[in-house]
C-alpha positions in Angstrom: -83.0 -125.9 -55.8 -79.5 -126.8 -56.4 -77.5 -127.3 -53.2 -74.7 -125.1 -52.3 -71.1 -126.8 -53.5 -69.6 -125.1 -50.4 -72.0 -126.4 -48.2 -71.8 -130.1 -49.4 -68.2 -130.0 -48.7 -68.5 -128.5 -45.4 -65.9 -126.0 -46.2 -66.5 -122.1 -45.7 -66.4 -119.7 -49.2 -63.2 -118.5 -47.8 -62.0 -122.4 -47.9 -58.4 -123.0 -49.4 -57.4 -125.6 -51.6 -55.8 -127.6 -49.6 -59.4 -127.6 -46.9 -61.5 -128.6 -50.2 -59.0 -131.1 -51.2 -59.1 -132.6 -47.1 -62.8 -132.3 -47.2 -63.2 -134.0 -50.5 -61.1 -136.5 -49.5 -63.0 -137.2 -45.9 -66.5 -137.3 -47.4 -65.2 -139.2 -50.5 -64.1 -142.1 -48.4 -67.1 -142.3 -46.1 -69.7 -142.1 -49.4 -67.7 -144.5 -51.7 -69.9 -147.3 -53.3 -66.9 -150.1 -52.1 -68.0 -148.8 -48.6 -71.8 -148.6 -48.7 -72.9 -151.8 -51.4 -76.4 -151.2 -52.5 -76.5 -147.7 -50.4 -78.3 -145.5 -52.7 -78.7 -142.3 -50.5 -74.5 -142.9 -49.9 -74.4 -143.2 -53.7 -76.1 -139.4 -53.8 -74.1 -137.9 -51.7 -70.9 -139.4 -53.3 -72.0 -137.6 -56.3 -72.5 -134.7 -54.8 -69.6 -134.5 -53.5 -67.4 -135.7 -56.9 -69.7 -132.8 -58.8 -68.7 -130.3 -56.0 -65.1 -131.1 -56.0 -64.8 -131.4 -59.2 -65.7 -127.0 -59.3 -64.6 -125.7 -56.9 -61.0 -128.1 -57.3 -60.4 -126.0 -60.7 -60.3 -122.5 -60.4 -61.8 -121.3 -63.1 -64.7 -123.3 -62.5 -64.5 -122.0 -59.0 -64.3 -118.1 -59.8 -66.8 -118.6 -62.1 -69.5 -120.6 -59.5 -68.7 -117.6 -57.2 -70.1 -115.2 -59.5 -73.0 -117.0 -60.8 -73.5 -120.2 -58.5 -75.2 -123.2 -60.2 -76.8 -121.8 -63.0 -73.7 -122.0 -64.3 -73.6 -125.1 -64.6 -77.1 -126.0 -65.2 -78.7 -127.3 -68.3 -76.0 -128.1 -70.5 -74.7 -124.4 -71.7 -77.7 -122.1 -70.5 -77.3 -119.3 -68.4 -74.2 -117.3 -67.6 -70.4 -119.1 -68.2 -71.8 -121.2 -70.8 -72.6 -125.1 -68.4 -70.8 -128.0 -68.3 -69.5 -127.2 -72.0 -67.8 -124.2 -71.4 -64.8 -126.3 -69.6 -64.5 -128.9 -72.2 -65.2 -131.7 -69.5 -69.1 -131.6 -69.0 -71.8 -132.1 -71.8 -69.6 -131.7 -74.4 -66.9 -134.2 -76.4 -65.0 -135.0 -74.0 -65.8 -137.7 -70.8 -65.1 -136.7 -67.2 -64.4 -139.7 -65.2 -64.8 -139.0 -61.4 -63.4 -142.3 -60.7 -60.0 -141.0 -61.5 -60.3 -138.3 -59.5 -60.3 -140.4 -56.5 -57.9 -143.0 -57.9 -55.3 -140.5 -58.0 -56.0 -138.8 -54.8 -56.5 -142.7 -52.4 -53.4 -144.7 -54.6 -55.5 -146.7 -57.0 -58.8 -147.9 -56.9 -58.5 -151.5 -57.4 -55.9 -152.5 -54.8 -56.9 -151.2 -52.2 -60.7 -152.1 -53.4 -59.7 -156.0 -53.0 -58.0 -155.0 -50.0 -60.9 -153.4 -48.4 -63.6 -156.0 -49.4 -61.3 -158.9 -47.9 -59.9 -157.7 -45.0 -61.1 -159.6 -41.9 -64.1 -157.9 -39.9 -64.4 -156.8 -36.2 -65.4 -158.5 -33.7 -67.5 -157.4 -30.5 -67.3 -159.4 -27.1 -69.0 -158.7 -23.9 -67.8 -160.3 -20.9 -69.2 -159.6 -17.4 -66.6 -159.3 -14.3 -67.2 -158.6 -10.0 -66.5 -155.7 -8.6 -63.6 -157.4 -7.1 -62.5 -159.0 -10.0 -62.0 -155.0 -11.6 -60.4 -153.9 -8.5 -57.4 -156.7 -8.7 -57.7 -157.4 -12.8 -58.6 -160.2 -14.2 -56.8 -163.0 -17.2 -59.7 -164.2 -19.1 -60.5 -166.8 -21.6 -63.0 -166.4 -24.4 -64.4 -168.3 -27.3 -64.9 -166.5 -30.1 -65.8 -166.7 -33.6 -63.5 -167.0 -36.7 -62.2 -169.2 -39.8 -59.6 -171.8 -40.7 -58.1 -172.9 -44.3 -60.7 -175.3 -45.9 -59.3 -178.7 -45.7 -61.0 -180.3 -48.6 -59.9 -177.0 -50.9 -56.4 -175.9 -48.8 -57.6 -172.4 -49.0 -58.2 -172.0 -53.3 -61.4 -171.8 -52.6 -62.3 -174.3 -56.0 -63.4 -177.8 -56.2 -60.2 -179.9 -56.0 -59.1 -180.8 -59.8 -60.0 -177.3 -60.4 -58.9 -174.3 -60.2 -59.6 -170.3 -60.4 -59.4 -168.8 -63.6 -59.6 -164.7 -64.5 -62.4 -163.1 -63.9 -64.2 -162.6 -67.1 -66.0 -159.1 -66.4 -62.8 -157.4 -64.8 -60.5 -159.0 -66.8 -58.3 -159.7 -63.5 -58.3 -156.1 -62.4 -60.7 -156.7 -59.3 -63.0 -153.5 -60.1 -65.5 -152.2 -63.2 -66.4 -148.8 -64.1 -70.2 -148.0 -64.3 -71.8 -145.0 -65.8 -74.8 -143.3 -64.4 -75.8 -140.5 -66.6 -72.6 -138.0 -66.8 -71.1 -139.3 -63.8 -68.1 -142.8 -64.1 -68.1 -144.5 -60.8 -65.3 -147.4 -59.8 -66.7 -150.5 -58.3 -65.9 -153.4 -57.4 -66.8 -156.2 -59.6 -70.1 -158.1 -58.6 -69.0 -161.4 -60.4 -65.5 -161.9 -58.9 -66.1 -159.6 -55.5 -62.9 -158.0 -55.4 -60.4 -160.8 -56.5 -59.4 -160.6 -60.0 -60.5 -164.3 -59.9 -63.4 -166.7 -60.9 -64.2 -169.5 -59.9 -66.4 -171.6 -61.6 -66.3 -174.7 -59.8 -66.4 -174.0 -56.4 -65.3 -176.2 -53.2 -68.6 -177.8 -52.2 -67.5 -178.2 -48.6 -66.6 -174.2 -48.6 -68.6 -172.8 -51.4 -65.4 -171.4 -52.5 -64.5 -168.9 -49.7 -61.6 -171.1 -49.2 -62.6 -171.1 -44.9 -64.7 -172.6 -42.6 -66.0 -171.5 -40.2 -65.3 -171.8 -36.3 -64.1 -171.1 -33.1 -60.9 -169.8 -30.9 -60.0 -169.4 -27.7 -58.4 -166.0 -26.4 -57.1 -165.1 -23.4 -57.8 -161.3 -22.4 -55.9 -159.1 -19.4 -58.7 -157.4 -17.9 -56.7 -154.1 -16.1 -57.4 -153.4 -12.7 -59.5 -150.6 -12.4 -61.7 -151.0 -15.5 -64.7 -149.3 -15.5 -68.3 -150.1 -16.5 -68.5 -149.9 -20.4 -65.1 -149.2 -21.0 -63.6 -151.3 -23.7 -60.6 -153.6 -24.6 -59.4 -153.9 -28.0 -57.2 -156.8 -29.5 -55.6 -156.0 -32.3 -56.1 -158.9 -35.1 -58.0 -161.1 -32.9 -60.8 -160.7 -34.9 -62.4 -162.6 -38.1 -59.1 -163.3 -40.7 -59.5 -161.8 -43.6 -59.7 -163.8 -46.9 -56.9 -164.5 -49.4 -54.3 -163.3 -47.0 -55.8 -159.7 -46.0 -55.2 -158.8 -42.5 -57.3 -159.9 -40.1 -60.2 -157.3 -37.9 -59.7 -156.4 -34.0 -61.2 -158.0 -31.2 -63.6 -155.6 -28.9 -64.3 -156.2 -25.5 -66.9 -154.7 -23.9 -67.0 -154.9 -20.3 -69.8 -154.9 -17.9 -69.0 -155.0 -14.1 -71.9 -156.4 -11.9 -73.6 -154.0 -9.3 -72.2 -154.6 -5.8 -74.2 -155.2 -2.5 -72.3 -153.3 -0.5 -70.2 -150.2 -2.7 -70.7 -148.4 -5.4 -68.5 -146.3 -7.7 -68.4 -143.0 -8.2 -69.1 -141.9 -11.6 -67.8 -138.5 -11.4 -64.0 -139.8 -9.4 -64.6 -143.6 -10.5 -61.0 -144.5 -8.3 -63.0 -143.4 -5.1 -65.6 -146.3 -3.3 -68.6 -145.2 -1.2 -70.8 -147.3 1.1 -73.4 -147.1 4.0 -72.4 -147.4 7.5 -75.4 -148.4 10.4 -74.3 -147.3 13.7 -76.5 -147.7 16.2 -77.4 -144.5 18.3 -75.1 -145.0 21.5 -71.9 -145.2 19.4 -72.7 -142.2 17.3 -73.4 -140.3 20.7 -70.2 -141.9 22.6 -68.1 -142.5 19.1 -66.2 -145.8 19.3 -64.5 -148.4 17.2 -67.0 -150.5 14.3 -65.7 -153.1 11.9 -66.0 -152.0 7.9 -66.0 -154.3 5.2 -63.4 -153.2 2.2 -62.9 -155.0 -1.1 -59.5 -156.7 0.5 -60.7 -157.4 3.8 -62.0 -156.1 7.1 -60.9 -152.8 9.1 -61.2 -150.8 11.6 -62.5 -147.2 12.0 -62.8 -144.7 14.8 -66.5 -143.3 14.9 -65.8 -139.7 16.5 -68.2 -139.1 19.8 -71.5 -137.0 18.9 -71.2 -138.1 14.8 -74.8 -137.1 13.6 -76.7 -139.1 10.5 -75.2 -138.5 7.0 -71.8 -137.6 8.1 -69.1 -139.2 6.2 -65.9 -141.2 7.6 -63.3 -141.7 4.5 -61.1 -144.8 5.0 -58.0 -143.4 3.1 -56.6 -145.9 -0.3 -59.1 -148.6 -0.2 -61.0 -147.5 -3.1 -60.1 -148.4 -6.7 -57.0 -148.4 -8.6 -56.8 -146.3 -11.9 -56.5 -148.1 -14.8 -54.0 -145.3 -16.3 -52.1 -144.8 -13.4 -51.0 -146.6 -9.5 -53.0 -143.9 -8.0 -55.7 -145.5 -5.3 -58.9 -144.4 -4.3 -60.6 -143.8 -1.4 -63.5 -145.2 0.8 -66.4 -142.9 2.0 -68.7 -144.5 4.5 -72.1 -142.7 4.9 -73.4 -143.0 8.4 -76.5 -144.4 8.9 -77.6 -143.7 13.0 -80.1 -146.6 13.3 -83.1 -145.9 15.3 -83.8 -149.1 17.5 -86.9 -151.3 17.3 -88.9 -153.4 19.1 -87.7 -152.2 22.2 -88.4 -154.0 25.8 -89.9 -151.9 28.7 -86.7 -151.3 30.6 -85.3 -150.0 27.0 -88.4 -148.0 27.0 -88.1 -146.6 30.5 -83.8 -145.9 30.1 -84.7 -143.9 26.8 -87.5 -141.7 28.9 -85.0 -141.0 31.7 -82.4 -140.0 29.0 -84.9 -137.8 27.3 -86.2 -136.3 30.8 -82.4 -135.4 31.1 -81.4 -133.7 28.4 -84.7 -131.7 27.6 -83.5 -129.5 30.4 -80.0 -128.7 28.3 -80.8 -128.3 24.7 -77.5 -127.8 24.0 -76.9 -131.6 23.6 -79.2 -130.8 21.0 -77.9 -128.0 18.7 -80.4 -128.8 15.8 -83.3 -129.3 17.9 -82.0 -126.3 19.3 -82.1 -124.0 16.6 -85.3 -125.2 15.2 -87.1 -125.0 19.1 -85.5 -120.7 18.7 -87.1 -120.6 15.1 -90.3 -121.6 15.6 -90.7 -119.0 19.0 -89.4 -116.4 16.7 -92.3 -117.3 14.5 -94.9 -117.6 17.0 -93.7 -114.6 19.4 -94.1 -112.0 16.0 
């Protein structure tokens, strides 16, 4: 069963001419053979997109398709509407060059193909930093792969004493036209790979590329507040292009090492959280405790009667926002620690304390509430 042309372009049947053209441009760029070398699936998609646009962009053909569907364009004249021959371009004496459609819409295939083929690739680099470095920001030097001009052929790619000649296959255009069934597709020349020049006697050092692999050191500024998984783009710091084409970009992927004390709030990355163990007497009586932060220790007041799990805030001791001057807070989650390995004297004192408080459950409201509920259950 033939595919619906509107579905191929991803537009509704009511789509305007501009909508059809925009959809075609997007898909043609996506599946173009120059961008998908040796990809049969992409090649078939490209053919489908070209065919769909050739019909839906023509008012007469589109009207016929809307009335009769794919049957109007199958079997070279069979079915309602006369098939391809009925439009003077499909299956008749005239040839229909889909490459021409692409060239008209995207400004010509030859030059753009050469630029795409030889623009430098984007590079990826991973860097790991500490939470402290993420909080303050840091400049790091990294070493990335790159290319330098070959010092033997000085970038020409040809062996010294020889030179590149006009490509015998494409005659200098950098592209060739390949006919597949009724389609004629423009592709990068397989001989010169889009340069328009053929090197018959390549340089023995760079093997005709005109450049040799090396490394370079790049300084990257990692901003304060950056979070784990974010990346930094350095424009033009990727792989250099060949024969004057622009370089690609360098993407720095940042990972922040887990911290022993603090963790960031995934919902509010400027806020930090930590556990704050305190003793039972401090929780009951209140007091002042020392708390670590990313830039030193501070004093924190613990209110009397603080319960386990209570959250205490230290304003402005979190992380800086990577997009503004906003600074988050540090939240300390109280953990009331039960003492272990008690001496006999400590046991005596705690037992005495328990005896004193057991007569007045108002001092332990949660326990009182629990006992009251139990009483109600069993009294009923």
